[in-house]
N, C-alpha and C positions, 0 to 999 in steps of 0.2 A: 587542687582538683577534687571534686566530689565523686566518689565511686558510684557507678550505675549498677543496675541489677546484674549485668553480664560482666562486671568487673568487681569481683569479691574483694573485700578488704584483706590486708595482711593477716588480721586476726582470724577471719573466716577461713582463709587458706590454711593457716597453721592448724586450725581445728580439724580440717579434713585429713591431716596426716599425724595427728596426735592420738595415740592409742589410749585405751581405757586405763592403762597403767601409768599414763603420763609421759611415755616416751614418744619422741618424734622420729618418724621414718618415712622417707619418700623415695621411691625407686621406680625406674621404668625398665622396659625390655632392652636387653643388650644385644639381641639377635633377631632375625626375622621370625615372625610368628607362623607356626605351622600347625593349624588346628585340625582336630578330628572330633566328630560328634557322634554319640551313641544314643539310641533309644528314640529316634525321631524318624518320620517318613521322609521321602525324597523332597516333597514340597517344603517341609519345615527346614530340612537341611539347606536348601537353597536360600531360605530366609536368613538362617544363621550365617551362612557364608556372606550374604550381602551386608549384614551388620558388621562383620569383621572388616570387610572391604571399605565400608563407609567410615568407620572410626580410624582405621589405619591410614586412609587417605587424608583425614582431618589433620593428622599429626605428621604425615610423610614417613610413616614407618612401613617397611616391606612385609608382605605376606608371602610365604613360601609353600610349596607343595610338601616338602619334607624338611626336617631338621637333620643335619648330617650326624649329629651325636645321638639324638633321641628318637628320630623318626617323626614323631608328632610331639610338639612341646606344649600344646594346649589340648587337653582332653576334657570334653564336656559330656557328662552323663545325665540323661533325663530318665527318671524312674518314677514309678507310682508309689513305691514304699522303700524306705531306707534299707530294709532287709534284703532287697534285691542286689545290693552292692557286693556282699561277700561272694555271690555266685559268679561275678565277673571274673573270667580267667586272669590270673596273675596280678589282679589289682592289689592284693595284699602285699605284693612285692614293691609296688610303687608307693603305697600308702601304709607305712608301718603302723601297727596298732589299729588296723581297719575295723576290727570287731568292736573295739572300745569306742571308736569314733561313731560307728553306726548306733551304738547304744546311747551315746550322748545326744546325737541328733534326734533319735527317736524320743528320748525323754524330754527334750526341749521342744518337741513338735516343730522343729525347724523345717523350712522348705528350700533352703539353699545354703551352700557352704563352698568355700574356696581354699585350696591349699597351694601355696607358692613355693617354688624352689629358686635358689639364687646361685649365681656363679661366684668365682673367687673375688670379683670386684664389687659384689653386692647387687649387680643388675639381675633383673628377673630372667631366669632361664627356662622355667616351666611353670605351668599352672594347671591344676586339676579342679574342675568345676562340677559340683553335684547339685542337681535341681530335682526336688521332689514335687511332682505335679499334684499338689493338693487342690482342694476346692477353689482356693483363692487364685492360685496361679493358673488353673485350668480355664478360668474366665478371662485371662489376659491374652490379647491377640499375640500371635506368634512373633510379629514384627517388634512389638513392644518388649516382649520377654527377651528376645534375642539381643536387641539393642542395649537393654539394661544390663544383661550379663556381660556383654563385651566391654561396655564402659567401665564395669567394675573390675575387669582383669587387665585393662591396658596400663594402669599404674597401681602401685601398692597404696591403696587408701587405708585410712584408719579403720579399725574394726567397728567404730561408732559413726563413721562418716555419713552414712545414709539411714541412720536409725529413725530420724524424724522426718526426713524428706528424701524422696527418691531422686536418682540422678537424671530422670527424664521429666519433661514438661509437655504440655499440650498447647498447640497453636489454636487460634480462633476458628480455623476450619476443621478442627478435630484431630489433626495429625499429631502423633506423639513423636517428639524429637529429643535429642540431648539438650538438657538445660544449657543456655548460653554460658552461664558462669562455670559450669562443670566442663564444658567444651573448652573454654578459655584456659582453665587450669591444666587440662590434659595437654593442650598444645604447648603451654609454657613448660611443663615438665619435660617435654621432648625437644625443647630448644637445645641445639647442639652445643651452645656455649655454656650450658649448665651441666653439672656432674650427673652421672646416671643414678647416683644414690646420695642421699644426705641424711644425717641424723641430727642436724642442727636446726632448731626452730627458726633461726634467722634465714633459712632457705626460703621460708614463706615470703620474706621481703624481696628476695631475688625473683621469685615466681611472679609476685605482684608487679615488679618493675618490668618484667618481660611482657606481661599482659597489657600493661599501660603503654609500653613502647609499641606493641603491635597495633593498638587502637589509634595511635598517633601517626603510624607509618603511612 
């Protein structure tokens, strides 16, 4: 069978989870996602919530009002400048070395960053998302920005996964959606027959098999 654009090859899947240091790591959430968003107006908050619901529905993963352990296990911060982060109450307790992180992000002129936390089984238990609304991101529609951020926190992608190509694509009518191949990989990662975390590159073969089986079902 020849892979189609929405069925990535095993090698392409492996690359999505192979970090810059050569290690392979694929993980999904092991608990319902309970998000909270800071720094946006009510209209944008609704847009972000809709993005969470859309991607969670795609993989059949629950969204919750609160996490019994953490309250909120996804915190998204939208800022105009990185130096706003140290002023957020208690954020330094959640993100050790916050001042150093802010300095690194500022020096790199980065506009987004994600910090993951994991449970004892290696599943994702929390994610902190930081987005600096620079000139480039300020021109991006809220729906597109929200969908892109949610797609990048639903699984633990490689730090280089979307360096050359964003996880979103545009339809002929102009709508921006999750790329079919990316959506297929996310669905496969959440297949209950697969482990919540894997450090073995051969896991890419299992993901490819689940994607192919889904197309044939």
